[in-house]
C-alpha positions in Angstrom: -10.9 -89.0 52.8 -11.0 -85.2 52.6 -7.7 -84.9 54.4 -6.1 -87.3 51.9 -7.5 -85.5 48.9 -6.2 -82.2 50.2 -2.7 -83.7 50.8 -2.5 -85.1 47.3 -3.7 -81.8 45.8 -1.2 -79.8 47.7 1.6 -82.2 46.6 0.8 -81.5 42.9 0.7 -77.8 43.5 3.5 -76.9 45.9 3.3 -73.5 47.7 6.2 -72.2 49.7 5.8 -72.4 53.4 7.2 -69.0 54.2 5.5 -66.0 52.7 7.1 -62.5 52.5 5.5 -59.3 51.4 7.1 -58.4 48.1 5.2 -55.2 47.4 8.0 -53.0 48.6 10.8 -55.0 47.0 12.7 -53.0 44.3 13.8 -55.1 41.4 17.0 -53.8 39.8 15.9 -54.6 36.2 15.2 -52.5 33.2 11.5 -51.7 32.9 9.5 -53.1 30.1 9.3 -50.5 27.3 8.2 -52.6 24.4 11.7 -53.1 23.0 13.4 -55.1 25.7 10.9 -57.9 26.3 13.5 -60.7 26.1 15.7 -59.3 28.9 12.7 -58.2 31.0 11.0 -61.6 30.8 14.3 -63.4 31.6 14.8 -61.2 34.7 11.2 -61.6 35.9 11.3 -65.4 35.5 14.6 -65.7 37.3 13.5 -63.5 40.2 10.2 -65.4 40.7 12.1 -68.7 40.4 14.4 -67.6 43.2 11.4 -66.8 45.4 9.6 -70.1 44.6 6.7 -68.4 42.9 7.5 -68.9 39.2 4.4 -71.0 38.8 2.3 -67.8 39.1 3.3 -66.9 35.6 1.5 -69.8 34.0 -1.1 -71.0 36.6 -4.6 -69.6 36.8 -6.7 -69.7 40.0 -8.9 -72.4 38.5 -6.0 -74.8 38.9 -5.3 -74.0 42.5 -6.6 -76.4 45.2 -9.7 -75.1 46.9 -8.2 -74.9 50.4 -5.2 -72.8 49.0 -7.2 -70.4 46.8 -7.5 -67.6 49.4 -3.8 -67.6 50.2 -2.7 -68.1 46.6 -4.8 -65.0 45.5 -3.2 -62.9 48.1 0.3 -63.8 47.1 -0.5 -63.5 43.4 -2.1 -60.0 43.8 1.1 -58.7 45.5 3.3 -60.4 43.0 1.2 -58.8 40.3 1.8 -55.4 41.8 5.5 -56.1 41.7 5.3 -57.0 38.0 3.4 -53.8 37.2 6.1 -51.8 38.9 8.6 -53.1 36.3 6.5 -51.8 33.4 7.3 -48.4 31.9 4.8 -45.7 32.6 4.0 -45.3 28.9 2.6 -48.9 28.9 0.7 -48.8 32.3 -2.7 -48.3 30.6 -2.2 -51.4 28.4 -1.8 -53.6 31.5 -4.1 -51.7 33.9 -7.0 -54.1 33.5 -5.1 -57.3 34.3 -5.0 -58.4 38.0 -3.1 -61.7 37.9 0.5 -62.5 37.1 -0.5 -65.0 34.4 -2.6 -62.4 32.6 0.2 -59.8 32.6 2.7 -62.5 31.5 0.6 -63.8 28.6 -0.5 -60.3 27.4 3.1 -59.1 27.3 4.1 -62.2 25.4 1.4 -61.7 22.8 2.3 -58.1 22.4 6.0 -58.3 22.1 7.0 -61.7 20.9 6.9 -63.5 17.7 8.9 -66.7 17.6 9.6 -66.3 13.9 11.0 -62.8 14.2 12.9 -63.7 17.4 14.5 -66.7 15.9 15.4 -64.7 12.8 16.9 -62.1 15.1 19.1 -64.7 16.8 20.4 -66.0 13.4 20.9 -62.4 12.2 23.0 -61.5 15.2 24.9 -64.7 15.0 25.9 -64.1 11.4 26.7 -60.5 12.2 29.1 -61.6 15.0 30.9 -64.3 13.1 31.0 -62.7 9.6 33.0 -59.7 10.7 36.0 -61.9 11.5 37.2 -59.4 14.1 36.9 -59.1 17.9 34.9 -56.0 19.0 36.4 -56.3 22.5 38.0 -59.2 24.3 37.8 -62.9 23.6 35.6 -63.3 26.7 33.1 -60.8 25.3 33.1 -62.5 21.9 32.5 -65.9 23.4 29.9 -64.5 25.7 27.9 -63.2 22.7 28.1 -66.7 21.1 27.0 -68.4 24.3 24.1 -66.0 24.8 22.9 -66.6 21.2 23.3 -70.3 21.7 21.0 -70.1 24.7 18.4 -68.1 22.9 18.5 -70.4 19.9 17.9 -73.5 22.0 15.1 -71.7 23.9 13.3 -70.8 20.7 14.2 -74.0 18.8 14.7 -76.7 21.5 16.4 -80.0 20.7 13.9 -82.4 19.1 13.0 -85.8 20.6 12.5 -87.7 17.4 14.4 -87.8 14.0 11.4 -86.3 12.1 11.2 -83.4 14.5 15.0 -82.8 14.2 14.6 -82.6 10.4 11.8 -80.0 10.9 14.0 -78.0 13.2 16.9 -78.0 10.7 14.5 -77.0 8.0 13.4 -73.9 10.0 17.0 -73.0 10.6 17.9 -73.1 6.9 14.7 -71.2 6.1 16.0 -68.3 8.3 19.4 -68.4 6.5 17.6 -68.2 3.2 15.6 -65.2 4.3 18.8 -63.5 5.6 20.5 -63.9 2.3 17.7 -62.2 0.2 18.5 -58.9 -1.5 16.9 -55.7 -0.2 14.4 -55.8 -3.1 12.7 -58.7 -1.3 12.3 -56.9 2.1 8.5 -56.7 1.9 8.2 -60.4 1.3 10.7 -61.2 4.0 8.8 -59.1 6.5 5.6 -60.8 5.6 7.1 -64.2 6.2 8.6 -63.1 9.5 5.2 -61.8 10.6 3.9 -65.4 10.7 3.0 -66.4 14.3 4.2 -70.0 13.5 7.8 -70.5 12.3 7.5 -71.8 8.7 9.6 -74.5 7.2 12.0 -74.2 4.3 9.5 -75.9 2.0 6.6 -73.5 2.7 8.9 -70.5 2.6 10.3 -71.6 -0.8 6.8 -72.0 -2.1 6.1 -68.4 -1.1 9.3 -67.0 -2.6 8.9 -68.9 -5.9 5.6 -67.0 -6.5 7.3 -63.6 -6.2 8.2 -62.0 -9.6 11.9 -62.1 -10.4 13.1 -58.6 -9.7 16.5 -59.1 -11.3 15.0 -59.5 -14.9 15.7 -56.6 -17.2 14.6 -56.2 -20.8 18.1 -56.0 -22.4 16.8 -55.4 -25.9 14.7 -52.4 -24.9 17.3 -50.9 -22.8 19.9 -51.4 -25.6 17.7 -49.7 -28.2 17.2 -46.8 -25.8 20.9 -46.5 -25.2 21.7 -46.6 -28.9 19.2 -43.9 -29.6 20.7 -41.7 -26.9 24.2 -42.3 -28.2 23.1 -41.5 -31.7 21.4 -38.2 -30.7 24.5 -37.2 -28.7 26.8 -37.9 -31.6 24.5 -35.8 -33.9 24.6 -32.9 -31.5 28.4 -33.2 -31.2 28.8 -33.2 -35.0 26.5 -30.2 -35.3 28.7 -28.3 -32.9 31.9 -29.0 -34.8 33.7 -25.6 -35.5 33.6 -24.1 -39.1 31.5 -27.0 -40.5 28.8 -25.7 -42.9 29.7 -22.0 -42.5 30.2 -19.7 -45.5 33.6 -17.9 -46.1 33.9 -14.5 -47.7 36.2 -14.4 -50.7 36.9 -10.7 -50.1 37.8 -10.5 -46.3 38.3 -14.2 -45.6 36.0 -14.2 -42.6 33.5 -16.9 -41.8 29.7 -16.5 -41.7 29.0 -14.6 -44.9 29.7 -14.5 -48.7 31.2 -11.7 -50.7 27.8 -10.4 -51.7 27.0 -9.8 -48.0 30.4 -8.3 -47.1 30.0 -5.1 -45.1 33.4 -4.0 -46.3 32.1 -3.8 -49.9 28.5 -3.0 -49.5 28.3 -1.3 -46.1 26.1 -2.2 -43.2 22.4 -2.4 -44.0 19.8 -0.4 -42.0 18.4 -1.9 -38.8 15.0 -2.6 -40.6 16.7 -4.6 -43.2 18.7 -6.5 -40.6 15.4 -7.7 -39.1 14.2 -8.9 -42.4 17.5 -10.8 -42.9 16.8 -12.8 -39.8 13.5 -14.0 -41.3 13.9 -15.1 -44.9 11.1 -14.1 -47.2 9.9 -16.4 -50.0 10.5 -15.0 -53.5 6.8 -15.1 -54.4 5.9 -12.7 -51.6 9.1 -10.6 -51.7 7.6 -7.7 -53.6 4.5 -7.4 -51.5 6.4 -7.8 -48.3 8.9 -5.1 -49.2 6.2 -2.6 -49.9 4.9 -3.0 -46.4 8.2 -2.6 -44.6 9.0 0.9 -43.4 12.2 2.5 -44.6 13.6 3.7 -47.9 12.5 1.2 -50.6 15.6 1.9 -52.7 18.0 1.0 -49.9 16.0 -2.1 -49.1 15.9 -3.3 -52.7 19.6 -2.7 -53.0 20.3 -4.8 -49.9 18.2 -7.7 -51.3 20.1 -7.6 -54.6 
């Protein structure tokens, strides 16, 4: 009975017969630095699959048959050390407390993945590649980009098994296209939607966007009034600067800026004190009192005022 149970348990959890020490194996992949999670995860998964230990990424020791626990822990510990060797030194402390492959794998996924943002990135890159309508390289490189994006898209949004799920998948795809087409003014709202851990549908995204104030509305009447006022002021200043307008002309010398009663050619130049008074007009009612306070010959000053 015990033998049969052990056999059945082993058949549901296959472990490779041959074990190799992988601690000293150097993986020629780019180390995880927080910005290259997709390529790092793809390389790690492929390498473990080639060795027959890919189940260590998703299986905890609680699911291992009792008679295989000791051997499984030994293999997992050494594989865990290999995974840590592919993490950049700046991130070592973040993963230092994890001692199983599944813990490292899940923690990295939580830190650096968001299905909504990743799916948006795939659509963004696809539109960038096809919208330029030019080949940045050879035809093989162009088609390689398309195939890579197709693979990533199917991985994040796999084909649905029922018609209702297919409609939901298409709704999510069009939701991403709607977000991509928003103007830059809506970047904060777009970033908030992309921060959702669950990919929203077109309906839920539309509901969110409809509650955002319309940033394209401008009060035309107010701006028009302001513009008219500015134009009017500018015209007034222009008119005030027109040459010769509103300036007196002397009948004796023909020059602008004074009349004949102020002509220096007839009356001579006034003293400097009188020139200062000329710049500040004095009311007639205070003229007499003011003139008595001003220094200088009163006779010359009175003659100038006349």
